[in-house]
C-alpha positions in Angstrom: 118.5 103.9 48.8 118.3 101.3 51.6 121.2 103.0 53.4 119.4 106.3 53.3 116.2 104.9 54.8 118.2 103.2 57.6 120.1 106.4 58.2 116.9 108.4 58.4 115.3 105.8 60.8 118.4 106.0 63.1 118.3 109.8 63.0 114.6 109.8 64.0 115.3 107.3 66.8 118.2 109.5 68.1 116.1 112.7 68.0 113.2 111.0 69.8 115.5 109.6 72.5 117.1 113.0 73.1 113.8 114.7 73.7 113.9 116.3 77.1 111.6 115.1 79.9 109.4 118.0 80.9 107.5 115.9 83.5 110.4 115.0 85.9 111.4 118.6 86.8 107.7 119.5 87.2 107.1 116.8 89.8 108.5 118.3 93.1 106.1 120.8 94.7 102.9 121.3 96.6 99.5 120.3 95.2 96.0 120.8 96.6 92.6 119.2 96.1 89.2 120.2 97.5 86.2 117.8 97.4 82.6 118.1 98.6 79.8 115.6 98.7 76.6 115.2 100.7 78.6 113.1 103.2 81.8 115.1 103.7 84.1 118.0 102.8 87.8 117.4 102.4 90.9 119.4 101.6 94.1 117.5 100.6 97.6 118.8 100.4 100.2 116.6 98.6 103.8 117.6 98.9 106.3 115.7 96.6 110.0 115.7 97.3 112.7 114.0 95.2 114.8 111.2 96.7 117.6 109.3 95.2 117.5 108.0 91.6 113.9 107.6 90.4 112.3 107.7 93.9 110.1 110.3 95.4 108.7 111.0 98.9 105.0 112.1 99.0 103.4 113.6 102.1 99.6 113.8 102.0 97.7 115.8 104.6 93.9 115.7 104.6 91.5 117.8 106.6 87.9 116.7 106.5 84.4 117.2 108.0 81.9 114.4 108.0 78.3 115.5 107.3 75.4 113.8 109.1 71.8 114.9 109.0 72.9 118.0 107.0 75.1 119.0 109.9 78.9 119.5 109.4 80.9 117.6 112.0 84.1 118.5 113.7 87.2 119.0 111.6 89.4 115.9 111.5 92.9 115.4 110.1 94.9 112.5 108.6 98.5 112.3 107.4 100.0 109.7 105.1 103.6 109.3 103.8 104.1 107.5 100.5 107.1 106.4 98.5 106.8 106.3 94.7 109.0 105.4 91.8 109.2 107.4 88.6 108.8 105.5 85.3 110.7 107.3 82.6 108.8 105.5 79.8 105.3 106.4 81.0 106.3 109.6 82.9 104.2 108.6 85.9 104.8 107.9 89.6 103.7 104.6 91.1 103.2 104.5 94.8 105.0 101.5 96.2 102.5 100.2 98.8 99.1 100.3 97.2 100.2 100.8 93.6 98.5 104.2 93.1 99.3 105.7 89.7 100.1 109.4 89.7 99.9 111.1 86.4 101.3 114.6 85.7 100.0 117.4 83.4 102.7 120.1 83.4 101.0 122.3 80.8 98.0 122.8 83.2 100.0 122.5 86.4 98.0 119.5 87.6 98.3 115.9 88.6 95.9 113.0 89.1 96.0 110.3 91.8 93.4 107.9 90.6 90.3 110.1 89.8 91.4 112.9 92.1 92.8 116.0 90.4 95.3 118.2 92.2 96.4 121.7 91.3 100.0 122.7 91.8 100.5 125.8 93.9 104.3 125.9 94.0 
């Protein structure tokens, strides 16, 4: 009886370990986010490219307008380049400079960077 229980436990462990990772192949692509407040309007594009091993390159481009006295200011742009490492256990990316955690939701084609939600467009 003991051997049967141990054998079942080993079998469950093997099946669990062999589950495919549906997050990793979902990661590469282009994601967008739009945000509005009384102080600004912003549009983000996040492009994620695989690198070697568990590393990824992220390119963030932001266009924004500051709002002052209810008037929308001139369009401004910023670009950031990040490196991130994929954690197979948590299925998340961690940006290496500031430690930003990037969480993926393949079923809804979204990701979160902190509290910002991005929609995958390709």
